[in-house]
Every structure is written in C-alpha cells, then in structure tokens.
N, CA and C atoms as a LAMMPS dump frame, in Angstrom:
ITEM: TIMESTEP
0
ITEM: NUMBER OF ATOMS
345
ITEM: BOX BOUNDS ff ff ff
-5.0000000000000000e+02 5.0000000000000000e+02
-5.0000000000000000e+02 5.0000000000000000e+02
-5.0000000000000000e+02 5.0000000000000000e+02
ITEM: ATOMS id mol type element x y z
1 1 1 N -422.545 196.689 342.49
2 1 2 C -422.265 196.957 343.86
3 1 3 C -423.222 198.129 344.461
4 2 1 N -423.464 199.067 343.662
5 2 2 C -424.294 200.267 344.279
6 2 3 C -425.699 199.778 344.445
7 3 1 N -426.335 199.146 343.366
8 3 2 C -427.555 198.638 343.835
9 3 3 C -427.812 197.753 345.004
10 4 1 N -426.992 196.851 345.343
11 4 2 C -427.045 196.118 346.573
12 4 3 C -426.806 197.038 347.79
13 5 1 N -425.827 198.113 347.682
14 5 2 C -425.712 198.981 348.809
15 5 3 C -426.956 199.812 348.842
16 6 1 N -427.401 200.382 347.78
17 6 2 C -428.594 201.301 347.825
18 6 3 C -429.816 200.57 348.507
19 7 1 N -430.038 199.33 347.993
20 7 2 C -431.112 198.564 348.762
21 7 3 C -431.024 198.4 350.063
22 8 1 N -429.714 197.872 350.504
23 8 2 C -429.418 197.796 352.006
24 8 3 C -429.469 199.102 352.773
25 9 1 N -429.093 200.135 352.229
26 9 2 C -429.16 201.361 352.998
27 9 3 C -430.595 201.877 352.966
28 10 1 N -431.325 201.904 351.984
29 10 2 C -432.685 202.263 351.913
30 10 3 C -433.565 201.452 352.925
31 11 1 N -433.161 200.297 352.826
32 11 2 C -434.054 199.263 353.812
33 11 3 C -433.737 199.687 355.253
34 12 1 N -432.488 200.089 355.555
35 12 2 C -432.072 200.586 356.943
36 12 3 C -432.807 201.715 357.354
37 13 1 N -433.047 202.565 356.462
38 13 2 C -433.76 203.876 356.685
39 13 3 C -435.255 203.488 357.108
40 14 1 N -435.953 202.642 356.371
41 14 2 C -437.169 202.261 356.573
42 14 3 C -437.311 201.521 357.926
43 15 1 N -436.342 200.606 358.136
44 15 2 C -436.399 199.834 359.335
45 15 3 C -436.396 200.643 360.587
46 16 1 N -435.568 201.69 360.639
47 16 2 C -435.403 202.466 361.768
48 16 3 C -436.827 203.203 362.047
49 17 1 N -437.297 203.656 360.853
50 17 2 C -438.623 204.534 361.171
51 17 3 C -439.833 203.567 361.143
52 18 1 N -439.972 202.414 360.433
53 18 2 C -441.144 201.639 360.442
54 18 3 C -441.048 200.143 360.915
55 19 1 N -439.756 199.766 361.134
56 19 2 C -439.601 198.441 361.744
57 19 3 C -439.626 197.375 360.605
58 20 1 N -439.792 197.798 359.22
59 20 2 C -439.751 196.844 358.203
60 20 3 C -438.742 197.36 357.131
61 21 1 N -438.767 196.713 356.084
62 21 2 C -437.936 196.939 354.885
63 21 3 C -438.769 198.016 354.006
64 22 1 N -438.147 198.566 353.015
65 22 2 C -438.682 199.495 352.225
66 22 3 C -440.097 199.262 351.663
67 23 1 N -440.429 198.009 351.377
68 23 2 C -441.756 197.569 350.786
69 23 3 C -442.614 196.97 351.833
70 24 1 N -442.433 197.214 353.118
71 24 2 C -443.212 196.607 354.243
72 24 3 C -442.951 195.232 354.653
73 25 1 N -441.913 194.667 354.08
74 25 2 C -441.493 193.305 354.393
75 25 3 C -440.82 193.297 355.843
76 26 1 N -440.747 192.144 356.36
77 26 2 C -439.86 191.882 357.624
78 26 3 C -438.521 191.999 357.142
79 27 1 N -437.706 192.616 357.924
80 27 2 C -436.343 192.815 357.692
81 27 3 C -435.421 192.249 358.777
82 28 1 N -434.522 191.275 358.495
83 28 2 C -433.608 190.694 359.317
84 28 3 C -432.401 191.675 359.254
85 29 1 N -432.19 192.505 360.314
86 29 2 C -431.023 193.4 360.231
87 29 3 C -429.647 192.694 360.388
88 30 1 N -429.648 191.682 360.944
89 30 2 C -428.253 190.941 361.131
90 30 3 C -427.945 190.403 359.609
91 31 1 N -428.922 189.856 359.007
92 31 2 C -428.742 189.376 357.634
93 31 3 C -428.334 190.592 356.695
94 32 1 N -429.053 191.743 356.789
95 32 2 C -428.649 192.819 356.083
96 32 3 C -427.122 193.462 356.264
97 33 1 N -426.789 193.333 357.556
98 33 2 C -425.534 193.917 357.893
99 33 3 C -424.533 192.955 357.269
100 34 1 N -424.727 191.46 357.252
101 34 2 C -423.856 190.675 356.681
102 34 3 C -423.708 190.788 355.133
103 35 1 N -424.767 190.999 354.431
104 35 2 C -424.852 191.271 353.137
105 35 3 C -424.109 192.555 352.702
106 36 1 N -424.269 193.558 353.526
107 36 2 C -423.582 194.725 353.19
108 36 3 C -422.231 194.646 353.524
109 37 1 N -421.752 194.002 354.423
110 37 2 C -420.272 193.571 354.757
111 37 3 C -419.709 192.852 353.581
112 38 1 N -420.417 191.926 352.919
113 38 2 C -419.747 191.347 351.729
114 38 3 C -419.705 192.224 350.493
115 39 1 N -420.748 193.141 350.349
116 39 2 C -420.485 194.067 349.469
117 39 3 C -419.453 195.03 349.606
118 40 1 N -419.245 195.399 350.928
119 40 2 C -418.106 196.38 351.37
120 40 3 C -416.594 195.674 350.924
121 41 1 N -416.672 194.352 351.147
122 41 2 C -415.386 193.775 350.702
123 41 3 C -415.182 193.673 349.294
124 42 1 N -416.155 193.673 348.492
125 42 2 C -416.092 193.858 347.056
126 42 3 C -415.625 195.193 346.606
127 43 1 N -416.32 196.198 347.346
128 43 2 C -416.071 197.636 347.144
129 43 3 C -414.624 197.983 346.846
130 44 1 N -413.726 197.442 347.739
131 44 2 C -412.303 197.815 347.681
132 44 3 C -411.775 197.297 346.441
133 45 1 N -412.237 196.219 345.892
134 45 2 C -411.845 195.784 344.487
135 45 3 C -412.208 196.972 343.435
136 46 1 N -413.394 197.334 343.558
137 46 2 C -413.932 198.429 342.72
138 46 3 C -413.1 199.745 342.812
139 47 1 N -412.863 200.178 344.145
140 47 2 C -412.013 201.313 344.278
141 47 3 C -410.609 201.349 343.583
142 48 1 N -410.155 200.106 343.665
143 48 2 C -408.741 199.997 342.939
144 48 3 C -408.895 199.932 341.409
145 49 1 N -409.872 199.351 341.053
146 49 2 C -410.165 199.239 339.548
147 49 3 C -410.466 200.561 338.954
148 50 1 N -411.418 201.196 339.443
149 50 2 C -411.668 202.56 338.991
150 50 3 C -410.684 203.574 339.117
151 51 1 N -409.928 203.683 340.115
152 51 2 C -408.869 204.619 340.231
153 51 3 C -407.745 204.305 339.105
154 52 1 N -407.584 203.161 338.75
155 52 2 C -406.638 202.699 337.764
156 52 3 C -407.188 203.037 336.358
157 53 1 N -408.359 203.527 336.038
158 53 2 C -408.715 203.849 334.901
159 53 3 C -408.082 205.15 334.174
160 54 1 N -407.922 205.165 332.858
161 54 2 C -407.253 206.402 332.375
162 54 3 C -408.029 207.591 332.294
163 55 1 N -407.604 208.687 331.895
164 55 2 C -408.155 210.183 331.933
165 55 3 C -409.513 210.133 331.184
166 56 1 N -409.615 209.22 330.197
167 56 2 C -411.062 209.203 329.54
168 56 3 C -412.292 208.957 330.521
169 57 1 N -411.827 208.474 331.628
170 57 2 C -412.832 208.234 332.562
171 57 3 C -412.874 209.047 333.87
172 58 1 N -412.368 210.203 333.595
173 58 2 C -412.336 211.116 334.825
174 58 3 C -413.611 211.421 335.458
175 59 1 N -414.576 211.734 334.625
176 59 2 C -415.846 212.055 335.295
177 59 3 C -416.452 210.799 336.252
178 60 1 N -416.257 209.711 335.663
179 60 2 C -416.576 208.428 336.395
180 60 3 C -415.796 208.287 337.719
181 61 1 N -414.539 208.566 337.453
182 61 2 C -413.662 208.332 338.709
183 61 3 C -414.008 209.302 339.782
184 62 1 N -414.291 210.67 339.451
185 62 2 C -414.579 211.737 340.346
186 62 3 C -415.746 211.304 341.143
187 63 1 N -416.863 210.963 340.473
188 63 2 C -418.222 210.557 341.011
189 63 3 C -417.992 209.443 341.997
190 64 1 N -417.167 208.429 341.495
191 64 2 C -416.891 207.266 342.148
192 64 3 C -416.255 207.605 343.489
193 65 1 N -415.273 208.366 343.497
194 65 2 C -414.585 208.846 344.627
195 65 3 C -415.607 209.396 345.742
196 66 1 N -416.689 210.216 345.323
197 66 2 C -417.533 210.788 346.26
198 66 3 C -418.549 209.562 346.742
199 67 1 N -418.937 208.679 345.801
200 67 2 C -419.83 207.656 346.134
201 67 3 C -419.102 206.679 347.173
202 68 1 N -417.876 206.357 346.911
203 68 2 C -417.177 205.638 347.684
204 68 3 C -416.965 206.034 349.162
205 69 1 N -416.613 207.361 349.381
206 69 2 C -416.397 208.042 350.513
207 69 3 C -417.741 208.039 351.218
208 70 1 N -418.849 208.25 350.75
209 70 2 C -420.103 208.234 351.265
210 70 3 C -420.489 206.813 351.733
211 71 1 N -420.205 205.898 350.835
212 71 2 C -420.567 204.455 351.324
213 71 3 C -419.727 204.041 352.516
214 72 1 N -418.491 204.422 352.548
215 72 2 C -417.686 204.062 353.709
216 72 3 C -418.337 204.777 354.917
217 73 1 N -418.802 206.002 354.866
218 73 2 C -419.279 206.699 356.028
219 73 3 C -420.613 206.066 356.334
220 74 1 N -421.512 205.734 355.573
221 74 2 C -422.78 205.125 355.952
222 74 3 C -422.498 203.586 356.673
223 75 1 N -421.686 202.983 356.066
224 75 2 C -421.399 201.647 356.579
225 75 3 C -420.8 201.692 357.956
226 76 1 N -419.771 202.633 358.189
227 76 2 C -419.158 202.88 359.503
228 76 3 C -420.163 203.054 360.486
229 77 1 N -421.072 204.013 360.101
230 77 2 C -422.29 204.365 360.953
231 77 3 C -422.977 203.026 361.435
232 78 1 N -423.224 202.335 360.508
233 78 2 C -423.991 201.03 360.823
234 78 3 C -423.322 200.089 361.651
235 79 1 N -421.976 199.975 361.399
236 79 2 C -421.201 198.985 362.232
237 79 3 C -421.014 199.685 363.672
238 80 1 N -420.79 200.877 363.648
239 80 2 C -420.648 201.282 365.053
240 80 3 C -421.759 201.369 365.916
241 81 1 N -422.959 201.649 365.237
242 81 2 C -424.459 201.669 365.959
243 81 3 C -425.385 201.059 365.247
244 82 1 N -425.408 199.845 365.118
245 82 2 C -426.434 198.984 364.479
246 82 3 C -427.887 199.567 364.807
247 83 1 N -428.598 199.79 363.801
248 83 2 C -429.908 200.27 364.187
249 83 3 C -431.043 199.224 364.666
250 84 1 N -431.823 199.896 365.509
251 84 2 C -433.066 199.021 366.074
252 84 3 C -434.266 199.342 365.321
253 85 1 N -435.314 198.421 365.256
254 85 2 C -436.492 198.874 364.596
255 85 3 C -437.32 199.98 365.318
256 86 1 N -437.865 200.641 364.471
257 86 2 C -438.803 201.718 365.087
258 86 3 C -438.022 202.677 365.925
259 87 1 N -436.744 203.004 365.704
260 87 2 C -435.864 203.945 366.599
261 87 3 C -435.892 205.169 365.791
262 88 1 N -436.938 206.057 366.236
263 88 2 C -436.975 207.392 365.519
264 88 3 C -435.849 208.268 365.854
265 89 1 N -435.05 207.867 366.874
266 89 2 C -433.886 208.775 367.134
267 89 3 C -432.609 208.496 366.398
268 90 1 N -432.653 207.287 365.513
269 90 2 C -431.436 206.872 364.685
270 90 3 C -431.603 207.689 363.393
271 91 1 N -430.591 208.459 363.103
272 91 2 C -430.595 209.182 361.878
273 91 3 C -429.778 208.547 360.918
274 92 1 N -430.206 208.197 359.701
275 92 2 C -429.532 207.591 358.731
276 92 3 C -429.863 208.284 357.45
277 93 1 N -429.031 209.103 356.963
278 93 2 C -429.414 209.985 355.8
279 93 3 C -428.698 209.384 354.644
280 94 1 N -429.484 208.955 353.755
281 94 2 C -429.048 208.231 352.427
282 94 3 C -428.916 209.236 351.239
283 95 1 N -429.289 210.439 351.403
284 95 2 C -429.501 211.485 350.43
285 95 3 C -428.281 211.568 349.455
286 96 1 N -427.073 211.894 350.081
287 96 2 C -425.837 211.985 349.3
288 96 3 C -425.509 210.679 348.439
289 97 1 N -425.684 209.567 349.294
290 97 2 C -425.377 208.304 348.64
291 97 3 C -426.181 208.098 347.365
292 98 1 N -427.569 208.416 347.441
293 98 2 C -428.372 208.299 346.325
294 98 3 C -428.106 209.208 345.242
295 99 1 N -427.742 210.339 345.47
296 99 2 C -427.412 211.509 344.551
297 99 3 C -426.063 210.875 343.872
298 100 1 N -425.112 210.511 344.489
299 100 2 C -423.745 210.102 343.916
300 100 3 C -424.034 208.807 343.057
301 101 1 N -424.959 207.883 343.638
302 101 2 C -425.141 206.579 342.983
303 101 3 C -425.764 206.853 341.651
304 102 1 N -426.779 207.737 341.688
305 102 2 C -427.521 208.228 340.379
306 102 3 C -426.696 208.784 339.379
307 103 1 N -425.659 209.639 339.892
308 103 2 C -424.733 210.241 338.934
309 103 3 C -423.76 209.32 338.453
310 104 1 N -423.318 208.371 339.248
311 104 2 C -422.406 207.261 338.704
312 104 3 C -423.05 206.447 337.593
313 105 1 N -424.164 206.033 337.942
314 105 2 C -425.002 205.295 337.053
315 105 3 C -425.241 206.057 335.684
316 106 1 N -425.506 207.284 335.774
317 106 2 C -425.752 208.116 334.552
318 106 3 C -424.51 208.325 333.777
319 107 1 N -423.352 208.522 334.389
320 107 2 C -422.11 208.629 333.815
321 107 3 C -421.539 207.287 333.053
322 108 1 N -421.9 206.19 333.703
323 108 2 C -421.569 205.011 333.117
324 108 3 C -422.467 204.76 331.82
325 109 1 N -423.687 205.017 331.938
326 109 2 C -424.595 204.889 330.712
327 109 3 C -424.069 205.834 329.634
328 110 1 N -423.697 206.995 329.977
329 110 2 C -423.253 207.937 328.985
330 110 3 C -422.055 207.373 328.203
331 111 1 N -421.033 206.846 329.023
332 111 2 C -420.004 206.199 328.29
333 111 3 C -420.359 205.094 327.516
334 112 1 N -421.245 204.275 327.817
335 112 2 C -421.61 203.22 327.049
336 112 3 C -422.355 203.511 325.604
337 113 1 N -422.881 204.742 325.816
338 113 2 C -423.68 205.324 324.483
339 113 3 C -422.634 205.703 323.531
340 114 1 N -421.524 206.304 324.066
341 114 2 C -420.308 206.817 323.184
342 114 3 C -419.599 205.669 322.607
343 115 1 N -419.803 204.475 322.994
344 115 2 C -418.761 203.459 322.47
345 115 3 C -419.663 202.707 321.42
C-alpha cells in the first residue's frame, strides 16, 4: 500500500511544479486520483489489521498510526482541491508521509530479521 501511495503522492508533487510525473513522463491526474482512491479503500483494511496486532508489534502500530493519519490528510487535500499541472501555488508536502513510510518499512524489515 505505501509504495503505491508514495508513488502517487510524489507524482502529484512533480505534476504541480513541472506538469509531469516524477520521471518526466506525462501524468493523467484523473487516473492517478482513481488509483489513489482504490489504494485508500484497501487502506481501511490495513488499518483494522494492524491495530489488531498484539503488543509485540507496538512499534509498527505506532508508526502505522502516524502514516495512516498523514495518508488520510494528503488524500483529503487532493480530493478537496485536485491539483492542476504547473500550479506553483498548490502546496503538497509529502515530507511527513515519506518519513513515516520509511520508518514503517524499516520497522517491518527489523521484525522480519528477528523471525
């Protein structure tokens, strides 16, 4: 889930500043929004699953809670005000999302190494 969201959110940032996706390719914002919407539907399942984990996973749960909240915030912004290409006034900060996403990935990897 987080990789799809990360790619979508990063592409939005480039789209507003450059009019293209992150690697310079043409970006269909309607399609991007549709894909993000599908990922958000799946996110609700992940929220429920992760919150149901036992105390052994408290670090993962804590980071997920932050990541989930930031994901909701970014998606809400996109839904309420869909960006336009080359709109330098559109502010879309993915910094916290990326920080929490990296921490979540690292914590999950650390758990996998322990097993």
